[in-house]
TITOR-434099 format. One record per residue (C-alpha): residue number from 1; residue in three letters; x, y, z. Coordinates in steps of 0.5 Angstrom, whole numbers. Last residue first. Example, Ala and Ser with C-alpha at 12.3 -4.5 7.8 and 13.67 -1.06 7.14 Angstrom:
<rec k="2" r="SER" u="27" v="-2" w="14"/>
<rec k="1" r="ALA" u="25" v="-9" w="16"/>
This chain:
<rec k="283" r="UNK" u="68" v="66" w="-9"/>
<rec k="282" r="UNK" u="64" v="61" w="-7"/>
<rec k="281" r="UNK" u="58" v="65" w="-6"/>
<rec k="280" r="UNK" u="58" v="69" w="-12"/>
<rec k="279" r="UNK" u="59" v="63" w="-16"/>
<rec k="278" r="UNK" u="53" v="60" w="-13"/>
<rec k="277" r="UNK" u="48" v="65" w="-14"/>
<rec k="276" r="UNK" u="50" v="66" w="-21"/>
<rec k="275" r="UNK" u="49" v="58" w="-22"/>
<rec k="274" r="UNK" u="43" v="58" w="-19"/>
<rec k="273" r="UNK" u="40" v="64" w="-24"/>
<rec k="272" r="UNK" u="43" v="60" w="-30"/>
<rec k="271" r="UNK" u="39" v="54" w="-27"/>
<rec k="270" r="UNK" u="33" v="58" w="-27"/>
<rec k="269" r="UNK" u="32" v="61" w="-33"/>
<rec k="268" r="UNK" u="29" v="56" w="-37"/>
<rec k="267" r="UNK" u="25" v="54" w="-31"/>
<rec k="266" r="UNK" u="22" v="61" w="-31"/>
<rec k="265" r="UNK" u="23" v="66" w="-25"/>
<rec k="264" r="UNK" u="17" v="68" w="-22"/>
<rec k="263" r="UNK" u="20" v="67" w="-15"/>
<rec k="262" r="UNK" u="19" v="66" w="-7"/>
<rec k="261" r="UNK" u="12" v="64" w="-7"/>
<rec k="260" r="UNK" u="10" v="61" w="0"/>
<rec k="259" r="UNK" u="4" v="58" w="2"/>
<rec k="258" r="UNK" u="8" v="52" w="4"/>
<rec k="257" r="UNK" u="3" v="46" w="1"/>
<rec k="256" r="UNK" u="3" v="40" w="6"/>
<rec k="255" r="UNK" u="2" v="32" w="4"/>
<rec k="254" r="UNK" u="-2" v="26" w="5"/>
<rec k="253" r="UNK" u="-1" v="20" w="1"/>
<rec k="252" r="UNK" u="6" v="19" w="0"/>
<rec k="251" r="UNK" u="8" v="11" w="-1"/>
<rec k="250" r="UNK" u="11" v="11" w="-8"/>
<rec k="249" r="UNK" u="15" v="18" w="-7"/>
<rec k="248" r="UNK" u="19" v="16" w="-1"/>
<rec k="247" r="UNK" u="21" v="22" w="2"/>
<rec k="246" r="UNK" u="28" v="23" w="6"/>
<rec k="245" r="UNK" u="31" v="23" w="-1"/>
<rec k="244" r="UNK" u="38" v="19" w="-2"/>
<rec k="243" r="UNK" u="43" v="24" w="-5"/>
<rec k="242" r="UNK" u="49" v="23" w="-10"/>
<rec k="241" r="UNK" u="54" v="28" w="-11"/>
<rec k="240" r="UNK" u="57" v="29" w="-17"/>
<rec k="239" r="UNK" u="64" v="31" w="-17"/>
<rec k="238" r="UNK" u="68" v="36" w="-21"/>
<rec k="237" r="UNK" u="75" v="38" w="-23"/>
<rec k="236" r="UNK" u="75" v="36" w="-30"/>
<rec k="235" r="UNK" u="75" v="29" w="-33"/>
<rec k="234" r="UNK" u="74" v="23" w="-30"/>
<rec k="233" r="UNK" u="68" v="26" w="-26"/>
<rec k="232" r="UNK" u="68" v="22" w="-19"/>
<rec k="231" r="UNK" u="61" v="20" w="-16"/>
<rec k="230" r="UNK" u="60" v="21" w="-10"/>
<rec k="229" r="UNK" u="57" v="18" w="-5"/>
<rec k="228" r="UNK" u="50" v="16" w="-1"/>
<rec k="227" r="UNK" u="49" v="23" w="1"/>
<rec k="226" r="UNK" u="43" v="25" w="6"/>
<rec k="225" r="UNK" u="36" v="27" w="4"/>
<rec k="224" r="UNK" u="31" v="33" w="2"/>
<rec k="223" r="UNK" u="31" v="37" w="9"/>
<rec k="222" r="UNK" u="27" v="44" w="8"/>
<rec k="221" r="UNK" u="31" v="50" w="10"/>
<rec k="220" r="UNK" u="27" v="56" w="7"/>
<rec k="219" r="UNK" u="29" v="60" w="1"/>
<rec k="218" r="UNK" u="25" v="55" w="-3"/>
<rec k="217" r="UNK" u="23" v="57" w="-11"/>
<rec k="216" r="UNK" u="30" v="63" w="-12"/>
<rec k="215" r="UNK" u="34" v="58" w="-8"/>
<rec k="214" r="UNK" u="39" v="63" w="-4"/>
<rec k="213" r="UNK" u="37" v="60" w="2"/>
<rec k="212" r="UNK" u="38" v="54" w="1"/>
<rec k="211" r="UNK" u="34" v="46" w="1"/>
<rec k="210" r="UNK" u="37" v="42" w="6"/>
<rec k="209" r="UNK" u="41" v="36" w="4"/>
<rec k="208" r="UNK" u="44" v="32" w="11"/>
<rec k="207" r="UNK" u="52" v="28" w="10"/>
<rec k="206" r="UNK" u="52" v="21" w="11"/>
<rec k="205" r="UNK" u="57" v="20" w="6"/>
<rec k="204" r="UNK" u="61" v="26" w="6"/>
<rec k="203" r="UNK" u="62" v="33" w="3"/>
<rec k="202" r="UNK" u="68" v="38" w="4"/>
<rec k="201" r="UNK" u="69" v="41" w="-3"/>
<rec k="200" r="UNK" u="76" v="40" w="-6"/>
<rec k="199" r="UNK" u="73" v="36" w="-11"/>
<rec k="198" r="UNK" u="68" v="42" w="-13"/>
<rec k="197" r="UNK" u="61" v="40" w="-14"/>
<rec k="196" r="UNK" u="59" v="41" w="-21"/>
<rec k="195" r="UNK" u="52" v="37" w="-20"/>
<rec k="194" r="UNK" u="48" v="35" w="-13"/>
<rec k="193" r="UNK" u="45" v="29" w="-15"/>
<rec k="192" r="UNK" u="38" v="24" w="-15"/>
<rec k="191" r="UNK" u="39" v="18" w="-18"/>
<rec k="190" r="UNK" u="37" v="15" w="-24"/>
<rec k="189" r="UNK" u="33" v="20" w="-29"/>
<rec k="188" r="UNK" u="38" v="25" w="-28"/>
<rec k="187" r="UNK" u="34" v="28" w="-22"/>
<rec k="186" r="UNK" u="37" v="35" w="-20"/>
<rec k="185" r="UNK" u="40" v="39" w="-15"/>
<rec k="184" r="UNK" u="45" v="45" w="-16"/>
<rec k="183" r="UNK" u="49" v="46" w="-10"/>
<rec k="182" r="UNK" u="52" v="50" w="-4"/>
<rec k="181" r="UNK" u="57" v="47" w="1"/>
<rec k="180" r="UNK" u="55" v="49" w="8"/>
<rec k="179" r="UNK" u="60" v="44" w="11"/>
<rec k="178" r="UNK" u="54" v="41" w="16"/>
<rec k="177" r="UNK" u="48" v="42" w="13"/>
<rec k="176" r="UNK" u="50" v="41" w="6"/>
<rec k="175" r="UNK" u="46" v="46" w="1"/>
<rec k="174" r="UNK" u="40" v="45" w="-4"/>
<rec k="173" r="UNK" u="39" v="50" w="-10"/>
<rec k="172" r="UNK" u="34" v="46" w="-14"/>
<rec k="171" r="UNK" u="32" v="44" w="-21"/>
<rec k="170" r="UNK" u="25" v="41" w="-23"/>
<rec k="169" r="UNK" u="25" v="39" w="-30"/>
<rec k="168" r="UNK" u="27" v="32" w="-30"/>
<rec k="167" r="UNK" u="23" v="31" w="-25"/>
<rec k="166" r="UNK" u="25" v="26" w="-19"/>
<rec k="165" r="UNK" u="24" v="32" w="-14"/>
<rec k="164" r="UNK" u="17" v="31" w="-15"/>
<rec k="163" r="UNK" u="13" v="36" w="-20"/>
<rec k="162" r="UNK" u="6" v="38" w="-17"/>
<rec k="161" r="UNK" u="0" v="39" w="-21"/>
<rec k="160" r="UNK" u="-5" v="42" w="-17"/>
<rec k="159" r="UNK" u="-13" v="41" w="-16"/>
<rec k="158" r="UNK" u="-20" v="44" w="-15"/>
<rec k="157" r="UNK" u="-20" v="52" w="-18"/>
<rec k="156" r="UNK" u="-14" v="49" w="-23"/>
<rec k="155" r="UNK" u="-6" v="49" w="-21"/>
<rec k="154" r="UNK" u="0" v="49" w="-24"/>
<rec k="153" r="UNK" u="7" v="47" w="-22"/>
<rec k="152" r="UNK" u="7" v="46" w="-15"/>
<rec k="151" r="UNK" u="14" v="44" w="-13"/>
<rec k="150" r="UNK" u="17" v="38" w="-9"/>
<rec k="149" r="UNK" u="16" v="33" w="-3"/>
<rec k="148" r="UNK" u="21" v="36" w="1"/>
<rec k="147" r="UNK" u="22" v="33" w="8"/>
<rec k="146" r="UNK" u="20" v="27" w="12"/>
<rec k="145" r="UNK" u="14" v="30" w="15"/>
<rec k="144" r="UNK" u="11" v="32" w="9"/>
<rec k="143" r="UNK" u="12" v="38" w="4"/>
<rec k="142" r="UNK" u="10" v="41" w="-2"/>
<rec k="141" r="UNK" u="14" v="48" w="-4"/>
<rec k="140" r="UNK" u="10" v="53" w="-7"/>
<rec k="139" r="UNK" u="12" v="55" w="-14"/>
<rec k="138" r="UNK" u="5" v="55" w="-17"/>
<rec k="137" r="UNK" u="0" v="58" w="-13"/>
<rec k="136" r="UNK" u="-5" v="54" w="-7"/>
<rec k="135" r="UNK" u="-10" v="58" w="-3"/>
<rec k="134" r="UNK" u="-15" v="53" w="-3"/>
<rec k="133" r="UNK" u="-20" v="56" w="-8"/>
<rec k="132" r="UNK" u="-14" v="56" w="-13"/>
<rec k="131" r="UNK" u="-12" v="48" w="-12"/>
<rec k="130" r="UNK" u="-13" v="43" w="-7"/>
<rec k="129" r="UNK" u="-14" v="35" w="-9"/>
<rec k="128" r="UNK" u="-7" v="34" w="-11"/>
<rec k="127" r="UNK" u="-5" v="31" w="-17"/>
<rec k="126" r="UNK" u="3" v="28" w="-16"/>
<rec k="125" r="UNK" u="9" v="28" w="-22"/>
<rec k="124" r="UNK" u="15" v="24" w="-23"/>
<rec k="123" r="UNK" u="17" v="26" w="-30"/>
<rec k="122" r="UNK" u="23" v="22" w="-33"/>
<rec k="121" r="UNK" u="23" v="16" w="-30"/>
<rec k="120" r="UNK" u="16" v="15" w="-29"/>
<rec k="119" r="UNK" u="12" v="16" w="-23"/>
<rec k="118" r="UNK" u="5" v="19" w="-25"/>
<rec k="117" r="UNK" u="1" v="19" w="-19"/>
<rec k="116" r="UNK" u="-6" v="21" w="-17"/>
<rec k="115" r="UNK" u="-11" v="23" w="-12"/>
<rec k="114" r="UNK" u="-5" v="26" w="-7"/>
<rec k="113" r="UNK" u="-8" v="29" w="-1"/>
<rec k="112" r="UNK" u="-7" v="36" w="1"/>
<rec k="111" r="UNK" u="-7" v="40" w="8"/>
<rec k="110" r="UNK" u="-5" v="47" w="7"/>
<rec k="109" r="UNK" u="1" v="50" w="11"/>
<rec k="108" r="UNK" u="3" v="57" w="13"/>
<rec k="107" r="UNK" u="10" v="57" w="16"/>
<rec k="106" r="UNK" u="9" v="57" w="24"/>
<rec k="105" r="UNK" u="12" v="50" w="25"/>
<rec k="104" r="UNK" u="12" v="46" w="31"/>
<rec k="103" r="UNK" u="5" v="43" w="31"/>
<rec k="102" r="UNK" u="4" v="43" w="23"/>
<rec k="101" r="UNK" u="10" v="37" w="23"/>
<rec k="100" r="UNK" u="7" v="33" w="29"/>
<rec k="99" r="UNK" u="0" v="34" w="25"/>
<rec k="98" r="UNK" u="4" v="31" w="19"/>
<rec k="97" r="UNK" u="7" v="25" w="23"/>
<rec k="96" r="UNK" u="0" v="23" w="26"/>
<rec k="95" r="UNK" u="-3" v="23" w="19"/>
<rec k="94" r="UNK" u="3" v="18" w="16"/>
<rec k="93" r="UNK" u="2" v="14" w="22"/>
<rec k="92" r="UNK" u="-6" v="14" w="21"/>
<rec k="91" r="UNK" u="-5" v="13" w="14"/>
<rec k="90" r="UNK" u="-1" v="6" w="16"/>
<rec k="89" r="UNK" u="-6" v="4" w="21"/>
<rec k="88" r="UNK" u="-12" v="6" w="16"/>
<rec k="87" r="UNK" u="-8" v="1" w="11"/>
<rec k="86" r="UNK" u="-7" v="-4" w="16"/>
<rec k="85" r="UNK" u="-15" v="-4" w="18"/>
<rec k="84" r="UNK" u="-17" v="-5" w="11"/>
<rec k="83" r="UNK" u="-12" v="-11" w="10"/>
<rec k="82" r="UNK" u="-14" v="-14" w="16"/>
<rec k="81" r="UNK" u="-22" v="-13" w="14"/>
<rec k="80" r="UNK" u="-21" v="-16" w="7"/>
<rec k="79" r="UNK" u="-17" v="-22" w="10"/>
<rec k="78" r="UNK" u="-23" v="-23" w="15"/>
<rec k="77" r="UNK" u="-27" v="-23" w="9"/>
<rec k="76" r="UNK" u="-23" v="-28" w="5"/>
<rec k="75" r="UNK" u="-22" v="-33" w="11"/>
<rec k="74" r="UNK" u="-30" v="-32" w="12"/>
<rec k="73" r="UNK" u="-31" v="-34" w="5"/>
<rec k="72" r="UNK" u="-26" v="-40" w="5"/>
<rec k="71" r="UNK" u="-30" v="-43" w="12"/>
<rec k="70" r="UNK" u="-36" v="-42" w="9"/>
<rec k="69" r="UNK" u="-34" v="-46" w="3"/>
<rec k="68" r="UNK" u="-30" v="-52" w="8"/>
<rec k="67" r="UNK" u="-37" v="-52" w="12"/>
<rec k="66" r="UNK" u="-41" v="-54" w="6"/>
<rec k="65" r="UNK" u="-35" v="-59" w="3"/>
<rec k="64" r="UNK" u="-35" v="-62" w="10"/>
<rec k="63" r="UNK" u="-43" v="-63" w="11"/>
<rec k="62" r="UNK" u="-42" v="-66" w="4"/>
<rec k="61" r="UNK" u="-37" v="-71" w="7"/>
<rec k="60" r="UNK" u="-41" v="-72" w="12"/>
<rec k="59" r="UNK" u="-47" v="-75" w="9"/>
<rec k="58" r="UNK" u="-42" v="-79" w="4"/>
<rec k="57" r="UNK" u="-39" v="-82" w="10"/>
<rec k="56" r="UNK" u="-45" v="-83" w="14"/>
<rec k="55" r="UNK" u="-48" v="-87" w="8"/>
<rec k="54" r="UNK" u="-41" v="-91" w="7"/>
<rec k="53" r="UNK" u="-41" v="-93" w="14"/>
<rec k="52" r="UNK" u="-49" v="-95" w="15"/>
<rec k="51" r="UNK" u="-48" v="-100" w="9"/>
<rec k="50" r="UNK" u="-41" v="-102" w="13"/>
<rec k="49" r="UNK" u="-46" v="-103" w="19"/>
<rec k="48" r="UNK" u="-51" v="-107" w="15"/>
<rec k="47" r="UNK" u="-46" v="-112" w="12"/>
<rec k="46" r="UNK" u="-43" v="-113" w="18"/>
<rec k="45" r="UNK" u="-50" v="-114" w="21"/>
<rec k="44" r="UNK" u="-53" v="-119" w="15"/>
<rec k="43" r="UNK" u="-46" v="-123" w="15"/>
<rec k="42" r="UNK" u="-46" v="-123" w="23"/>
<rec k="41" r="UNK" u="-53" v="-126" w="23"/>
<rec k="40" r="UNK" u="-52" v="-131" w="17"/>
<rec k="39" r="UNK" u="-46" v="-134" w="21"/>
<rec k="38" r="UNK" u="-50" v="-134" w="27"/>
<rec k="37" r="UNK" u="-55" v="-138" w="23"/>
<rec k="36" r="UNK" u="-50" v="-143" w="21"/>
<rec k="35" r="UNK" u="-47" v="-144" w="28"/>
<rec k="34" r="UNK" u="-54" v="-145" w="31"/>
<rec k="33" r="UNK" u="-56" v="-140" w="36"/>
<rec k="32" r="UNK" u="-62" v="-138" w="34"/>
<rec k="31" r="UNK" u="-66" v="-132" w="38"/>
<rec k="30" r="UNK" u="-63" v="-127" w="34"/>
<rec k="29" r="UNK" u="-65" v="-130" w="27"/>
<rec k="28" r="UNK" u="-71" v="-132" w="29"/>
<rec k="27" r="UNK" u="-72" v="-124" w="31"/>
<rec k="26" r="UNK" u="-69" v="-122" w="25"/>
<rec k="25" r="UNK" u="-73" v="-127" w="21"/>
<rec k="24" r="UNK" u="-80" v="-123" w="25"/>
<rec k="23" r="UNK" u="-78" v="-117" w="23"/>
<rec k="22" r="UNK" u="-77" v="-118" w="16"/>
<rec k="21" r="UNK" u="-84" v="-121" w="15"/>
<rec k="20" r="UNK" u="-87" v="-116" w="18"/>
<rec k="19" r="UNK" u="-83" v="-111" w="14"/>
<rec k="18" r="UNK" u="-86" v="-115" w="8"/>
<rec k="17" r="UNK" u="-92" v="-116" w="10"/>
<rec k="16" r="UNK" u="-93" v="-108" w="11"/>
<rec k="15" r="UNK" u="-90" v="-107" w="4"/>
<rec k="14" r="UNK" u="-95" v="-111" w="0"/>
<rec k="13" r="UNK" u="-101" v="-109" w="5"/>
<rec k="12" r="UNK" u="-99" v="-102" w="3"/>
<rec k="11" r="UNK" u="-105" v="-99" w="0"/>
<rec k="10" r="UNK" u="-111" v="-103" w="2"/>
<rec k="9" r="UNK" u="-107" v="-103" w="9"/>
<rec k="8" r="UNK" u="-107" v="-96" w="9"/>
<rec k="7" r="UNK" u="-114" v="-95" w="7"/>
<rec k="6" r="UNK" u="-116" v="-100" w="12"/>
<rec k="5" r="UNK" u="-113" v="-96" w="17"/>
<rec k="4" r="UNK" u="-116" v="-90" w="15"/>
<rec k="3" r="UNK" u="-123" v="-93" w="15"/>
<rec k="2" r="UNK" u="-122" v="-96" w="22"/>
<rec k="1" r="UNK" u="-120" v="-89" w="24"/>
């Protein structure tokens, strides 16, 4: 033990003496009540307090920066979790609607999910994760719990391509649910419209539009949309009826394919076929 203290003394005697002298000086100053000594004591303690405060602030700032970084990370993680929960909530609401639809219909329905979307102004299409091996065939209607989404155009073993209502190549025979007026519906690149509707026909804004039994593709009534206005043609006796579709084509993720195929008529022949049928019923 003596050897340890001896070694410490030999190596640090200058510092030990300095500390002892500083302690003695501080004790002497604290006991000295002369004005000059009090002034020096106040100055020394004030300087020490200021130095301590600066050191404390530096340490605290470093700690705050670390805490802020941790909080920012936590906020980012919570944001991602909340966003994921919102996504699940929206998906859950959509799936509940589809389950309700399936429970209230006797039609054969094949459930599918949209895995890809191409929603240009002229060629709105979906790719579904179901195909031939699931029983899907070209010509089958595609629906969700809001109404008609489109028609299956082509299939492979595992996937299907669907022409949505917002596709220039898709034309359907539809009717006004209230007045039973028939017409040909198509996408014109900007709006979903019924074309060549005589101005004397009873169609009003707010009327519901559904697929017609005259259709060579969908001969069961499926909701399509509601009338939002009539665009009067300057020449002739026809109106163009604008329709607001019930389906939100951007948000749709889950659908049903109705496993019925009514016709193999090619697209190029469909328009004439519709016109012949409509002309017969409107006579």
